[in-house]
C-alpha positions as CSV (number, residue, x, y, z in Angstrom):
1,M,-34.0,-4.5,-88.1
2,D,-36.1,-2.3,-86.1
3,V,-35.6,-4.3,-82.9
4,V,-31.8,-4.0,-83.8
5,L,-32.1,-0.5,-84.2
6,L,-34.4,-0.2,-80.6
7,L,-31.3,-2.0,-79.0
8,F,-28.7,0.0,-80.6
9,R,-30.4,3.4,-79.6
10,G,-31.2,2.2,-76.2
11,A,-27.6,1.2,-75.4
12,L,-26.3,4.7,-76.6
13,G,-29.2,6.1,-74.9
14,I,-28.1,4.4,-71.5
15,V,-24.6,5.6,-71.9
16,M,-25.5,9.3,-72.5
17,F,-28.0,8.9,-69.7
18,L,-25.5,7.6,-67.2
19,H,-22.9,10.4,-68.5
20,G,-25.8,13.2,-68.0
21,Y,-26.5,11.8,-64.4
22,N,-22.9,11.7,-63.5
23,H,-22.3,15.2,-64.4
24,L,-25.3,16.2,-62.3
25,W,-25.8,14.0,-59.4
26,G,-22.4,11.7,-59.7
27,P,-19.8,11.4,-56.7
28,G,-18.6,14.9,-56.9
29,G,-22.0,16.2,-58.0
30,L,-22.7,19.3,-60.0
31,E,-19.6,21.3,-57.9
32,G,-17.4,18.6,-59.0
33,T,-18.2,18.5,-62.5
34,A,-18.0,22.3,-62.4
35,R,-14.3,22.2,-61.1
36,W,-13.6,19.7,-63.7
37,F,-15.0,21.8,-66.6
38,G,-13.2,24.9,-65.4
39,G,-10.1,22.9,-65.2
40,L,-10.8,22.1,-69.1
41,G,-11.4,25.8,-69.9
42,F,-15.2,26.1,-69.9
43,R,-16.6,29.4,-68.9
44,P,-18.8,29.9,-67.0
45,A,-17.9,26.3,-65.5
46,K,-20.9,25.8,-63.4
47,L,-23.4,26.6,-66.2
48,H,-21.4,24.4,-68.7
49,A,-21.6,21.5,-66.3
50,F,-25.2,21.8,-65.5
51,L,-26.2,22.3,-69.3
52,S,-23.9,19.3,-70.0
53,G,-25.8,17.0,-67.9
54,V,-29.2,18.3,-68.9
55,V,-28.2,18.0,-72.5
56,E,-26.8,14.4,-72.0
57,L,-30.1,13.6,-70.5
58,A,-32.2,15.0,-73.4
59,I,-29.9,12.9,-75.7
60,A,-30.6,9.9,-73.9
61,V,-34.5,10.4,-74.1
62,G,-34.2,11.2,-77.9
63,L,-32.1,8.1,-78.6
64,V,-34.1,5.8,-76.6
65,F,-37.7,6.8,-77.7
66,G,-36.5,7.8,-81.4
67,F,-37.7,11.3,-80.5
68,L,-36.7,14.2,-83.1
69,F,-34.0,11.9,-84.0
70,P,-31.7,13.9,-86.3
71,L,-31.4,16.6,-83.8
72,S,-30.8,14.0,-81.0
73,C,-28.0,12.7,-83.1
74,A,-26.8,16.4,-83.7
75,A,-26.7,16.9,-80.0
76,L,-24.8,13.9,-79.4
77,I,-22.1,15.0,-82.2
78,G,-21.9,18.4,-80.6
79,V,-21.0,16.9,-77.1
80,M,-18.4,14.7,-78.7
81,V,-17.1,17.7,-80.6
82,A,-16.4,19.6,-77.4
83,A,-15.3,16.9,-75.4
84,G,-13.2,15.5,-78.1
85,W,-11.5,18.9,-78.5
86,T,-11.1,19.8,-75.0
87,D,-10.4,16.7,-73.3
88,H,-9.3,14.1,-75.6
89,R,-7.6,15.8,-78.4
90,P,-4.4,16.2,-76.4
91,N,-4.0,12.7,-75.5
92,G,-3.7,11.2,-78.8
93,F,-5.9,8.7,-80.6
94,F,-6.4,5.9,-78.0
95,M,-8.9,5.9,-75.2
96,F,-6.5,4.0,-72.8
97,R,-4.6,7.4,-72.9
98,N,-7.9,9.4,-72.3
99,G,-7.4,9.8,-76.1
100,Y,-10.3,11.1,-78.9
101,E,-11.1,7.2,-80.0
102,Y,-14.2,7.0,-77.9
103,V,-15.6,10.5,-78.9
104,L,-14.7,10.0,-82.4
105,V,-16.6,6.6,-82.7
106,F,-19.6,8.0,-81.0
107,G,-19.8,11.0,-82.9
108,L,-19.6,9.0,-86.1
109,T,-22.1,6.5,-85.1
110,A,-24.3,9.4,-84.3
111,V,-24.1,10.5,-87.9
112,A,-24.8,7.0,-89.4
113,L,-27.7,6.6,-87.2
114,A,-29.3,9.7,-88.4
115,A,-28.9,8.3,-91.6
116,I,-30.7,4.9,-91.1
117,G,-33.2,6.6,-88.8
118,P,-34.5,5.4,-85.6
119,G,-36.6,2.5,-87.1
120,S,-40.3,2.0,-87.0
121,L,-40.3,1.4,-83.3
122,S,-39.8,5.1,-82.7
123,F,-41.8,8.3,-81.6
124,D,-40.6,9.8,-85.1
125,S,-42.0,6.9,-87.2
126,A,-45.4,7.1,-85.2
127,I,-45.7,10.7,-85.9
128,G,-44.7,10.5,-89.5
129,L,-41.2,12.2,-89.4
130,V,-39.7,9.3,-91.1
131,D,-41.7,6.8,-93.2
132,Y,-39.9,3.5,-94.0
133,G,-42.8,2.4,-96.2
134,D,-42.6,5.1,-98.8
135,P,-39.2,5.2,-100.7
136,A,-40.6,8.1,-102.8
137,D,-40.6,10.2,-99.4
138,P,-38.6,8.8,-96.7
139,G,-38.9,12.0,-94.4
140,L,-35.5,12.6,-92.8
141,L,-33.7,9.5,-93.8
142,G,-30.5,8.8,-95.5
143,L,-28.4,12.0,-96.7
144,P,-30.8,14.4,-95.2
145,G,-30.8,13.0,-91.8
146,A,-27.1,12.5,-91.7
147,L,-26.5,16.3,-93.1
148,I,-28.6,17.6,-90.7
149,A,-27.1,15.8,-87.5
150,G,-23.6,16.3,-89.0
151,T,-23.9,19.9,-89.7
152,V,-25.9,20.8,-86.7
153,G,-23.9,18.8,-84.5
154,V,-20.5,20.2,-85.8
155,A,-21.5,23.6,-85.9
156,S,-23.1,23.5,-82.2
157,G,-19.9,22.0,-80.8
158,A,-17.8,24.4,-82.7
159,L,-19.9,27.5,-81.5
160,L,-19.5,26.2,-77.8
161,L,-15.9,26.1,-78.2
162,V,-15.9,29.5,-79.5
163,F,-18.1,31.2,-77.1
164,G,-17.8,29.2,-74.0
165,W,-14.2,27.8,-74.0
166,R,-10.7,29.0,-73.6
167,E,-7.7,26.6,-73.5
168,V,-5.9,26.3,-70.4
169,P,-2.3,26.7,-70.5
170,K,-0.2,23.3,-69.3
171,T,2.0,24.1,-66.8
172,D,5.7,22.5,-66.7
173,P,5.8,19.9,-63.6
174,V,9.3,21.3,-62.8
175,D,7.9,24.8,-62.9
176,A,4.9,24.1,-60.6
177,T,7.3,22.2,-58.2
178,M,9.2,25.6,-58.0
179,E,6.3,27.8,-57.6
180,A,5.3,25.3,-54.5
181,S,8.4,25.8,-52.8
């Protein structure tokens, strides 16, 4: 089970690392990410673009090494809440239409992982934050881990939306064509 959790954490961590890397150093670089974030309604766009990359890299480290695991899962949930609401929600469920399917699965996976914990092959296990050998005092496993991750994640994503995002009005393609002429 520990090896399975390590592989699963590693796979999620790699995905988040690649997202963070792309936000900071991908083809459009930080400037391209800032333009995209600005188009989504994040203000100030460059700050949000930079922080998204840094947070996603930190999530990757937390997942791969099983470090401060409930908080790493919470950060992943927060990112998924913000991405889901701003970029994916308007497009419906399915990912092939840029819908919220992907972010929903990632967010719920983070809640489940926070409940299971990182496994004994983790930094948290090594320093005693989780104890798989003591059923009387498992640390941050089960419901406490899931509640911490879910509550902190949803709250942080919601706070980000309240204080750093404004919905961008959609323009009618006919109106946009008339304005251009």
